[in-house]
C-alpha positions in Angstrom: -26.5 -9.5 -10.9 -30.1 -10.6 -10.2 -31.4 -8.7 -7.3 -33.5 -10.9 -5.0 -36.1 -9.2 -2.8 -34.5 -10.5 0.4 -30.8 -11.2 -0.3 -29.0 -13.3 2.2 -25.9 -11.2 1.8 -26.1 -7.5 0.8 -22.9 -6.6 -1.0 -21.9 -3.2 -2.4 -19.2 -1.3 -4.1 -17.4 1.7 -2.7 -15.9 4.2 -5.2 -13.5 6.8 -3.8 -12.8 9.6 -6.2 -9.9 12.0 -6.2 -6.4 12.5 -7.6 -5.2 13.5 -4.1 -5.8 9.9 -3.0 -4.1 8.2 -5.9 -1.1 10.6 -5.6 -0.8 9.8 -1.9 -1.4 13.4 -0.8 -4.1 12.2 1.7 -4.8 8.8 3.2 -8.1 7.1 2.2 -9.7 7.4 5.6 -13.1 7.6 4.1 -12.9 4.1 2.8 -11.9 2.7 6.2 -14.7 4.5 7.9 -17.4 3.5 5.4 -16.4 -0.1 5.2 -16.4 -0.4 9.0 -19.7 1.3 9.5 -21.4 -0.7 6.8 -20.1 -4.0 8.1 -21.4 -3.2 11.6 -24.9 -3.0 10.1 -24.7 -6.2 8.1 -23.6 -4.7 4.7 -20.4 -5.9 3.1 -18.3 -4.2 0.5 -17.4 -6.5 -2.4 -15.0 -4.0 -3.9 -13.3 -0.7 -2.9 -12.1 1.1 -6.0 -10.2 4.4 -6.1 -10.2 6.5 -9.3 -8.7 9.8 -10.1 -10.6 12.9 -11.3 -10.9 11.6 -14.8 -14.5 11.6 -16.1 -14.2 8.7 -18.5 -12.7 6.4 -15.8 -15.5 7.3 -13.4 -18.1 6.6 -16.1 -16.6 3.2 -16.8 -16.4 2.1 -13.2 -19.9 3.2 -12.4 -21.2 1.2 -15.4 -19.3 -1.9 -14.2 -20.5 -1.6 -10.6 -24.2 -1.6 -11.5 -24.1 -5.3 -12.6 -22.2 -6.5 -9.5 -23.6 -4.7 -6.5 -26.8 -4.4 -4.5 -25.8 -0.8 -3.7 -23.1 1.7 -4.6 -21.5 4.4 -2.4 -19.2 7.0 -3.9 -17.3 9.8 -2.3 -15.6 12.9 -3.7 -15.7 15.0 -6.8 -18.8 17.0 -5.9 -17.3 20.4 -5.4 -17.2 23.6 -7.5 -13.7 23.2 -9.0 -12.8 22.0 -12.5 -11.5 18.7 -11.2 -14.9 17.9 -9.6 -16.5 15.7 -12.2 -18.7 13.2 -10.4 -22.0 14.9 -11.4 -21.2 14.9 -15.1 -19.8 11.4 -14.9 -23.0 10.0 -13.3 -25.0 11.8 -15.9 -23.1 10.0 -18.7 -22.9 6.6 -17.0 -26.6 6.5 -16.2 -27.8 8.4 -19.3 -29.5 11.0 -17.2 -29.2 14.7 -18.2 -28.1 17.2 -15.7 -30.9 19.3 -14.3 -30.6 22.2 -11.8 -31.9 21.3 -8.4 -33.8 24.5 -7.7 -34.0 24.0 -3.9 -30.2 23.5 -3.7 -29.5 26.5 -6.0 -31.8 28.7 -3.9 -30.1 27.6 -0.7 -26.7 28.4 -2.2 -27.8 31.9 -3.2 -29.3 32.6 0.2 -26.3 31.2 2.1 -23.8 33.2 0.0 -25.9 36.3 0.1 -25.7 36.2 3.9 -22.0 36.2 3.6 -22.1 39.1 1.2 -21.1 37.0 -1.9 -22.7 36.2 -5.2 -23.2 32.7 -6.6 -20.5 32.0 -9.2 -20.9 29.8 -12.3 -18.8 27.2 -10.6 -21.1 27.1 -7.5 -24.2 27.0 -9.7 -22.7 23.9 -11.4 -22.9 22.1 -8.1 -26.7 22.4 -8.2 -26.8 20.6 -11.6 -27.7 17.0 -10.7 -28.5 14.0 -12.8 -32.2 13.7 -13.6 -34.1 11.9 -10.8 -31.4 12.6 -8.2 -32.6 13.3 -4.6 -30.5 15.9 -2.8 -29.1 14.7 0.5 -29.4 17.8 2.7 -28.8 21.3 1.5 -25.9 22.5 3.6 -23.4 20.0 1.9 -22.9 18.3 -1.4 -24.4 14.8 -1.9 -27.3 13.1 -3.7 -29.1 9.8 -4.1 -30.2 7.9 -7.2 -32.1 4.7 -7.7 -30.9 3.4 -11.0 -31.9 0.1 -12.4 -33.2 -0.8 -8.9 -29.7 -0.2 -7.5 -29.5 2.5 -4.7 -26.6 4.8 -5.4 -25.3 7.3 -2.8 -22.9 10.0 -3.9 -21.3 11.6 -0.9 -18.8 14.5 -0.4 -15.2 13.7 0.2 -15.0 16.0 3.2 -14.8 13.5 6.1 -17.1 15.2 8.5 -19.8 15.7 5.9 -19.4 12.1 4.6 -19.7 10.7 8.1 -22.9 12.7 8.8 -24.7 11.6 5.6 -23.5 8.0 6.0 -24.8 7.6 9.5 -27.9 9.7 9.3 -29.2 9.0 5.8 -27.3 6.2 3.9 -27.3 3.4 6.4 -30.8 4.0 7.6 -32.0 4.0 4.0 -30.1 0.7 3.3 -31.6 -0.9 6.4 -35.1 0.0 5.2 -34.4 -1.4 1.7 -32.8 -4.6 2.8 -34.5 -5.4 6.1 -33.5 -9.1 6.0 -29.8 -9.7 5.6 -27.0 -11.7 7.0 -25.4 -10.3 10.1 -21.6 -9.7 10.2 -19.6 -9.2 13.4 -15.8 -8.9 13.9 -13.9 -9.4 17.1 -10.3 -8.6 17.7 -8.0 -10.3 20.2 -5.0 -8.2 21.1 -1.8 -10.2 21.7 1.4 -9.0 23.3 4.9 -10.5 23.4 4.4 -13.1 20.6 5.7 -12.7 17.1 3.1 -13.1 14.3 4.7 -16.4 13.3 4.3 -17.8 16.8 0.7 -16.7 17.0 0.0 -18.5 13.7 1.9 -21.6 14.9 -0.3 -21.8 18.1 -3.5 -21.5 16.0 -2.4 -23.6 13.1 -4.5 -26.6 14.0 -7.6 -24.5 15.0 -10.6 -25.7 12.9 -12.2 -22.4 12.0 -14.5 -24.1 9.6 -16.0 -26.2 12.5 -16.2 -23.0 14.6 -18.1 -21.3 11.8 -15.8 -18.3 11.7 -12.9 -16.8 9.6 -9.7 -16.1 11.4 -7.1 -13.6 10.3 -3.8 -12.1 11.5 -3.0 -8.4 11.6 0.3 -7.1 12.9 -0.1 -3.7 14.5 3.4 -2.5 15.2 4.7 -4.6 18.1 1.2 -5.8 18.9 -0.5 -8.6 17.0 -4.2 -8.8 16.4 -6.2 -12.0 15.8 -9.4 -11.1 14.0 -12.4 -13.3 14.2 -15.1 -12.7 11.6 -18.5 -14.3 11.9 -21.6 -14.3 9.7 -25.0 -15.7 10.6 -28.7 -15.0 10.1 -28.8 -12.7 13.1 -26.6 -10.9 15.5 -27.3 -13.2 18.4 -26.0 -16.2 16.5 -22.9 -14.2 15.4 -22.1 -13.4 19.0 -22.4 -17.0 20.0 -19.9 -18.0 17.2 -17.5 -15.3 18.3 -17.7 -16.3 22.0 -16.8 -20.0 21.2 -14.0 -19.0 18.9 -12.6 -16.5 21.3 -12.6 -19.1 24.1 -10.6 -21.6 22.0 -8.2 -18.9 20.8 -7.6 -17.8 24.4 -6.8 -21.4 25.4 -4.3 -21.8 22.6 -2.6 -18.4 22.8 -2.6 -18.2 26.6 -4.5 -15.6 28.6 -1.3 -14.1 29.9 -0.5 -13.0 26.4 -3.8 -11.3 25.7 -4.0 -7.7 26.8 -7.5 -6.8 25.5 -10.2 -7.0 22.9 -11.5 -4.8 20.1 -10.9 -1.2 21.2 -9.1 -2.1 24.4 -5.7 -0.6 23.7 -3.0 -0.9 26.3 -3.4 2.7 27.3 -7.0 2.1 28.3 -6.3 -1.2 30.0 -3.5 0.3 32.0 -5.6 3.3 32.9 -8.4 1.0 34.3 -5.8 -0.9 36.4 -4.3 2.3 37.8 -7.7 3.7 38.6 -8.8 0.5 40.3 -5.7 0.5 42.5 -5.9 4.2 43.2 -2.3 4.5 42.0 -0.5 7.5 40.5 1.8 7.2 37.6 4.8 9.3 36.5 7.0 8.9 33.5 10.6 9.9 32.8 11.5 9.9 29.1 14.6 10.6 27.1 14.7 9.1 23.6 10.9 9.0 23.3 10.5 12.7 24.0 7.2 12.5 25.8 5.6 10.0 23.4 4.7 7.6 26.2 2.9 10.4 28.2 1.1 11.4 25.0 -0.2 7.9 24.6 -1.4 7.7 28.2 -3.1 11.1 28.0 -4.9 10.1 24.8 -7.4 8.3 27.0 -10.1 10.5 28.5 -9.8 10.7 32.3 -6.1 10.1 32.4 -5.8 12.9 34.9 -7.2 10.4 37.5 -3.9 8.5 37.5 -1.1 10.3 35.6 0.5 12.8 37.9 3.3 14.2 35.7 5.8 13.4 33.1 9.5 14.3 32.8 11.2 14.7 29.4 14.9 14.7 30.4 16.8 14.7 27.1 20.1 16.0 28.3 22.3 14.6 31.1 21.9 17.9 32.9 18.1 17.5 32.9 18.4 14.0 34.2 20.5 15.2 37.1 18.5 18.4 37.9 15.0 17.0 37.6 15.5 13.3 38.5 18.5 13.3 40.7 20.6 11.0 38.4 24.1 11.3 39.6 26.9 12.6 37.4 29.1 9.7 38.5 26.5 7.2 37.3 26.2 8.9 34.0 29.9 9.0 33.6 30.4 5.4 34.6 27.7 3.8 32.5 26.5 6.3 30.0 23.1 7.9 29.6 21.9 4.9 27.7 22.2 2.1 30.2 20.3 -0.1 32.6 21.6 1.8 35.6 20.4 5.2 34.2 17.0 3.9 33.2 16.5 2.7 36.7 17.8 5.9 38.2 15.4 7.9 36.0 12.4 5.9 37.0 13.3 5.9 40.7 14.0 9.7 40.6 10.6 10.3 39.0 8.8 8.1 41.5 10.4 10.1 44.4 9.9 13.5 42.8 6.2 12.9 42.0 5.5 10.8 45.1 3.8 8.4 42.8 3.1 4.7 43.1 4.6 3.5 39.8 7.1 5.1 37.4 8.7 4.3 34.0 12.1 5.4 32.8 13.1 5.2 29.1 16.5 6.0 27.7 17.9 4.9 24.3 19.4 5.8 20.9 16.6 6.5 18.4 19.1 7.4 15.6 19.8 7.8 12.9 23.2 8.7 14.5 24.7 8.2 18.0 25.1 4.5 18.0 28.2 2.4 18.7 29.3 -1.2 18.3 28.3 -1.8 22.0 25.1 0.2 21.8 23.9 0.4 18.2 21.0 2.6 17.1 17.8 1.1 18.4 19.2 0.2 21.8 16.7 1.2 24.5 16.5 0.5 28.2 13.1 0.7 29.9 12.7 0.5 33.7 9.5 0.2 35.7 9.5 0.7 39.5 7.0 0.7 42.3 7.5 1.1 46.0 8.0 -2.6 46.3 9.9 -3.7 43.3 11.8 -2.7 40.1 12.6 -4.2 36.8 14.6 -3.1 33.7 14.8 -4.5 30.2 17.1 -3.9 27.3 15.6 -3.8 23.7 17.2 -3.7 20.3 14.6 -2.0 18.0 14.9 -1.8 14.2 13.6 0.8 11.8 13.8 4.5 11.4 13.9 7.0 14.3 10.1 7.3 14.6 9.8 3.5 14.6 12.3 3.1 17.4 10.5 5.8 19.4 7.1 4.1 18.8 8.4 0.7 19.7 10.0 2.0 22.9 6.8 3.6 24.0 4.8 0.5 23.3 7.3 -1.7 25.1 7.0 0.5 28.2 3.2 0.1 28.1 3.6 -3.7 27.9 6.0 -3.7 30.9 3.5 -1.6 32.9 0.6 -3.9 31.9 2.4 -7.0 33.0 3.2 -5.5 36.4 -0.3 -4.1 37.0 -2.0 -7.4 36.0 0.1 -9.3 38.5 2.6 -11.0 36.2 5.8 -11.5 38.2 8.7 -9.5 36.7 12.4 -10.1 37.4 13.8 -7.9 40.1 16.9 -6.0 39.5 19.4 -6.0 42.3 
């Protein structure tokens, strides 16, 4: 690829190295983080390739990447063990002999000496870098090479170290090398209560070409995301394109179906609503086992509005902690509309809260019946002025049923707090 001095689009290749990724032992979280951070700064990845700890394969891929990329980022394979082969692979791919980086070796010796240990042959090998390599810091693995005018960054696979070097060295260096580049921005519209097919149907006639954006669909459990991707000569023009596209999408989808944008998860939106009202929330959970409370408390400052949560798995707990009568349990069963409401109302009273949610259901894999199969869940939401309950039939494994139930409870709360009228239960 011919490298112009001022490329309109700066595209690169990400190479993630490690058998543990290919075998599925760990998720490739590094790739997600790197791609997102680069895009935010106007750099796009043309390819993300994962390769195992096989030297010849790393050599081959590095050679291929040079002709197709403005830059290369690689992670992994820089440690002291026998399966860490990145340094030697780079040496072969770029025809650069390995040379000991004296500063790095001295730092290793000093660091280990302070711990009362000697430098082993394996650790010394970490200091042998391809000729011309510039060490990226001394307290972690990583180096930089400019080869055939292509900047190449080799980062450790350890997520914390990778993130530090990417944010503090790699991206600033790329920005200085490619000061004039196309800007890229992405906007997410979070949709509740509509299936992906329905979202697509409503946007089918949207002329994204005329809007100057790319539009995608990304299911996220029971929530659907509409992604708007804009590219323009500068960030201001990108934001203008996004605003126009978002307005049109909101018109077609319906504002009542949109819970938030970008990082605005339901937990955050609900938290803001509760804080604005000065309301206290309490939860009463059975089949979800505290999952709803965990989601709510994942937001910093949740103590402003979450008073307490009850996990009442047994019938005895429902009676003792929430005041659900034995007669009600006997007549309708623990998984019922009546018990879900009684749980929510009991929690509201016990906590002297302003809004309460009750969840009861059959998460499986056993315990279902023809009348109430696995996946049957009742969710009630009550305030001092009203109450509602809904029945759901969720599919999937136990964890999926629990996740779906917790999300559905958040949606019911969101609807109530944002003023959407919900059916009253008499």
